[in-house]
N, C-alpha and C positions, 0 to 999 in steps of 0.2 A: 435550333437551338443543340448543342454538343450534348453528348450523352453525359460528360462531366457536370455540365450546367443543371442537366435535368436532376442528378442525382443530387446536387447541391441543395434544389429547392427543397429535399426532403427533409432538410434541417433549417432551423429558426436561424435566421441571421446574428443574433447574440451568442450562439454556441461557442463558435469558434473565440470569440473575445474572452467568454467565460473560462475556456480551457487555458488561455495565456495570460490570463490573469495571476499575479502573485496576493496571494491571503498571509493573513497572520503576521503581518508587521504593523508597527504603531502608525495610528494614523497622522498624516501631517496635518491635518486642519486642526487637529484638537489633541496637541502635545502635553497641552497642562491638565487633562483628564487622568483617571487611574484607570479607568476601563477605555482603552482606546485601540483596542485591537481590531484589526480589519477582516471580518469574517462574513459581511454581507455583501450581496450584489444585486443591483437593479437591473432587470432584463428590458426595460424602456428606458435606461440612460446608458448603459454599456459603457461606461465611464470610469472603470475600475473597481477596485476594492473598497469597501466603506465599513465605519465602525458603526455602531449602536447611535452614535450622538449623529450622525450624517444622515439618520434616517427621516427628520424632522423636514429635510428638502426634497424627500421624495414620497410625499404623501400622497396615497392612492396607487401608488406605481406597484409593479409585481417584484416582490422581494425574496430572495432565496437565501439561505444561511448554509454556508460550507462549514465543514466538521474536520477533525484531523484523525488519522489512523495512522499510529507510529509513523508520525512526521510525514505522512501524505494525506492530499485534499480528496475528503469524502463529500457525498452528499445524499440526504436521505432518499430512499425509495418513494414515499409517501410525498416528497416535494418535486421531484421530477420526473415522474411518470407520466402525470397529464402533460407534461410539456414536451416530450421528446419520447421516440420509442427506444426503450431500453432493453428489448427482448434481445435474448443472447448474449446479455452481460453478465458476467458474475455476480452474485450477490453476496454480502457478506452480513453480518449481524454485530454491531457493537451497539452496549448497553440496551439492548432490548429491540434495538429498532434495524431495518435492513438498509443497507446503502450500497452504493457502488462508489468505484474510485473514479476520479475524473479525468487523469493522466495514465500513463505508460509508468509504471513504476521498474527502475533499474533492479535488476537481479544477479545474484552471485552468480560467476561461470561456473556450471556444473560439468559433468564428465561426458563422455560422449554418448551415453545413453539418450533415446529420443522419448519424449512423452508420447503419451497413448492419445493425448488431445493437447492441443495449446491454442494459444491467441492468434488468431489470423494474421495478426499485425507484428506482433514481438515475440511470438513464440512462447509464452509466459505458458506453464502447466495449467491446466485448468480441468474441472471437472467433465464429464462426457457430455452434459446437457448445455455447455456455454462455449460460445464461439470467439468471446473477447473480454479482456479482461479489465477494460476501462471505456469511459465514453469516447475520449480521445481516441483510443484503437478502433472503436466502431466507426466513429467518423472518417479517420484515416483511410480506412478498407473501403467504404461505403462512397468515398468522394475521389478514390485513386489519387490522394496527394498526400501522402504520408508524411513527408519532408517538412511540409509548410503546417500540419494539423497537430502531430504528437509532440510531447513535450515532457520527456521523462524527467521527474525529479530528484534533484541530488539527495545522495543518502547522507543522513544527519554524522556531521564529523566531528562531533563533542568529543570530551575524553571519554576514553572507556576503563573499565575496572576488570579485573579478572574474575570469572563468574560471570551470573547474571548481571549485564548492563543495565541502566536505568530503562532505555528503550525497550528491552524485553522486559521488565519489570511492571511497565505500563501497558504493555501490549498483551500480557498474560491476566493482569487482574482487572483489566477495563472492557477487554473484548472477547466476545464468544463468536464463533461462527457456525453458521448454519452449511454454507458452502466453502469447502477448503479443498486446495487441491492435494491430491492423496500423494504421501511420499513412501518408500520403499521402508520396512521397518528392518531398522539392523538385529540381526538376530543376538540374542543374549548367549555369552560364552560363559558357563561355570567354570571358573579356575582354581582346580583344587590346589589346597594348600600344602605346598611341599614342605615335607618334613625330614630335617637333617638325619641322615641316618648315624645311629652313634657306634662309634669305632670299637674294636674288640680292645677290652681291657688288656694290659699287658704289666706283668711286674716289673718294678724295675729291678736292673741288675745287681746282683749283691757284690758287696767290697769283697776282694780277695784279701785275707789275712795270712800273712807267713808265720 
């Protein structure tokens, strides 16, 4: 058995399928229902995302729920830690619960500054205690097949307004972090108000009388 095959045995067969599944789309089998968003996944069937109405066909199966953080898929640590090894993956806190991201996230292009600690797969900046930013990145590195595993999610392309956009409002109001990538703080510069110097008063020239 090859070394790569041995590494793949460390991961359950459903994990790759989970990471390639698209969630939070309307269920094609329950189009007439109001709550038909697909945010569930059956680890025993591995046949795509499920809505809550689909669960009746998966009685006594292992079901996990996927959640969202700023348009990216996450799963609670409490649900996934007993199923796969998530050690080394940076965790976050959303609504009081620890989560990990499923896949690599696209990140804005930064300058040439090199992060002191970065994800071993996608090079996203991390805290010193972590090696990976997501489940997909850890799976990619440990199986030596990043091109077939890692699936960056697209950035939200909705309309944006000046100031804080809707994505930022949701992110700031609903998410708190226990682990967040450190960023350099921009020093505050006090700008003294420039006062215009008053000119020297001069008397208007007097007229010449003949």
